[in-house]
Structures are given as C-alpha cells and as structure tokens.
C-alpha positions as CSV (number, residue, x, y, z in Angstrom):
1,M,83.8,121.1,70.8
2,L,87.0,119.6,69.2
3,F,89.3,122.6,69.7
4,R,88.0,123.9,73.0
5,N,91.3,123.4,74.9
6,L,93.6,124.7,72.2
7,G,95.8,127.4,73.8
8,V,98.7,129.5,72.8
9,P,101.4,126.8,73.4
10,E,99.5,124.3,71.3
11,L,99.2,126.9,68.5
12,I,102.9,127.6,68.6
13,L,103.7,123.9,68.4
14,I,101.4,123.5,65.4
15,L,103.1,126.5,63.7
16,V,106.6,125.1,64.4
17,I,105.6,121.7,62.9
18,A,104.1,123.4,59.9
19,I,107.2,125.4,59.3
20,L,109.4,122.3,59.6
21,I,107.2,120.4,57.1
22,F,106.5,123.1,54.5
23,G,109.2,125.7,55.1
24,P,108.7,129.4,55.7
25,G,108.4,130.4,52.1
26,R,105.8,127.9,51.3
27,I,103.7,128.8,54.3
28,G,103.5,132.3,53.0
29,R,102.4,131.1,49.6
30,I,99.8,128.8,51.1
31,G,98.4,131.7,53.2
32,S,98.3,134.0,50.2
33,E,96.5,131.4,48.0
34,L,94.1,130.7,50.8
35,G,93.3,134.4,51.2
36,K,92.8,134.7,47.4
37,G,90.4,131.7,47.4
38,I,88.4,133.1,50.3
39,R,88.2,136.5,48.6
40,G,87.0,134.9,45.3
41,F,84.4,132.9,47.2
42,K,83.0,136.0,48.9
43,E,82.9,137.9,45.6
44,G,81.1,135.0,44.0
45,I,78.5,134.9,46.7
46,E,78.0,138.7,46.4
47,T,77.6,138.4,42.6
48,D,75.0,135.6,43.0
49,E,73.1,137.7,45.6
50,N,73.0,140.7,43.3
51,K,71.9,138.6,40.4
52,E,69.1,137.1,42.4
53,D,68.0,140.6,43.5
54,D,67.9,141.7,39.8
55,D,65.8,138.6,38.9
56,E,63.2,139.3,41.6
57,R,62.4,142.8,40.2
58,P,59.0,143.0,38.6
59,A,58.9,143.3,34.8
60,K,57.2,146.8,34.8
61,E,59.9,148.3,37.0
62,S,62.7,147.1,34.6
63,E,60.8,148.3,31.6
64,S,60.2,151.8,33.0
65,T,63.9,152.2,33.7
66,S,64.9,151.4,30.1
67,E,62.9,154.3,28.7
C-alpha cells in the first residue's frame, strides 16, 4: 500500500507544509468546504436509495395507500 509507512512525524511535516503553502485561514475553509461536499454527497446517495426503494414498490401497494 502506498501510505503504509506514514507515521505521526510525516503527518506533522505534511501539515506544516500545507500551512506554509495555503495559510491557516485557507486550510480551515478548505476543510469546511470538503466537509460540506462529503455531506452533500452522502445526502444525495441516501436520496437516490430512497427513490429506488419507492420505485420498487408494487403498484397495488401504492394504490391502496392512496385511498
């Protein structure tokens, strides 16, 4: 695996380099936007799964619930 030997010192070095390149304020915004994107992706998947479940219901079942 590519990152098998990645330990704490290496992660700290990567974080320091990222802070030097982007700055502390931008790192926070990047993390926030990444979190929002992941959350939106998960909600989209859940919505699609719910829609597929609704589409798989038999016609009689959906007709009886509308009465």
